[in-house]
C-alpha positions in Angstrom: -45.6 -12.2 1.9 -46.9 -12.8 -1.7 -50.4 -13.4 -2.4 -51.8 -11.7 0.8 -53.0 -8.3 -0.6 -56.7 -9.3 -0.7 -57.2 -9.2 -4.7 -56.0 -11.8 -6.8 -56.7 -13.0 -10.4 -58.6 -15.9 -9.2 -61.1 -13.7 -7.4 -61.4 -11.3 -10.7 -61.6 -14.3 -12.6 -64.4 -15.6 -10.5 -66.3 -12.4 -10.2 -66.3 -11.7 -14.1 -67.4 -15.3 -14.8 -70.4 -14.9 -12.5 -71.0 -11.5 -14.2 -71.0 -13.1 -17.8 -73.2 -15.9 -16.5 -75.5 -14.1 -14.6 -76.0 -11.2 -17.4 -76.4 -14.1 -19.9 -79.3 -15.6 -17.8 -81.2 -12.2 -17.3 -80.7 -11.6 -21.2 -82.5 -14.7 -21.9 -85.3 -14.1 -19.4 -85.8 -10.7 -20.8 -86.1 -11.8 -24.5 -89.9 -11.8 -24.6 -90.5 -8.6 -22.6 -90.8 -6.2 -25.4 -89.1 -3.0 -24.0 -85.9 -5.2 -22.6 -85.5 -7.4 -25.3 -82.4 -5.5 -26.6 -80.8 -7.0 -23.7 -80.6 -10.5 -25.3 -79.4 -9.0 -28.6 -75.9 -10.6 -29.2 -73.7 -12.7 -31.2 -72.7 -16.4 -31.2 -69.4 -17.6 -32.6 -67.1 -20.9 -32.6 -67.0 -24.4 -33.9 -70.2 -25.1 -35.7 -69.6 -29.0 -35.6 -68.1 -30.8 -33.0 -64.3 -32.1 -33.6 -64.5 -36.0 -33.1 -61.4 -37.7 -32.5 -62.1 -41.7 -32.7 -59.1 -43.7 -31.5 -61.3 -46.9 -31.5 -61.5 -47.5 -27.8 -61.3 -44.0 -27.0 -63.5 -41.1 -28.5 -62.9 -37.8 -27.7 -65.5 -35.0 -28.7 -64.2 -31.4 -28.6 -66.4 -28.3 -29.3 -67.0 -24.7 -28.3 -69.6 -21.9 -28.6 -69.5 -18.6 -27.1 -72.6 -16.8 -27.2 -72.1 -12.9 -25.7 -75.0 -10.4 -25.7 -75.7 -7.2 -24.1 -76.6 -8.0 -21.0 -73.5 -10.4 -20.8 -71.5 -7.2 -21.3 -72.9 -5.2 -18.7 -72.5 -8.0 -16.1 -68.7 -7.8 -17.0 -68.6 -4.1 -16.4 -70.6 -4.6 -13.1 -68.3 -7.1 -12.3 -65.1 -4.8 -12.6 -66.9 -2.4 -10.5 -67.6 -4.8 -7.9 -63.5 -6.0 -8.1 -62.6 -2.5 -7.7 -64.8 -2.0 -4.6 -63.4 -4.7 -2.6 
């Protein structure tokens, strides 16, 4: 039967997103601690200004900004390790 192996791509995606979010949150919390401030070091990229499509009765605003830091990368690695142990 297809899809009954226990591991699937959705589980991996959910674990990786959880690792990114939790890692980013921990990096944000550690930004003021002198010996852990390196966890918040990272890069932000994306659209600096949102794109606005105004059609009169319908206004659509699109924007995307991604901020990746060291703790998010650590969260991704931990998520991959957890996924492999499932």
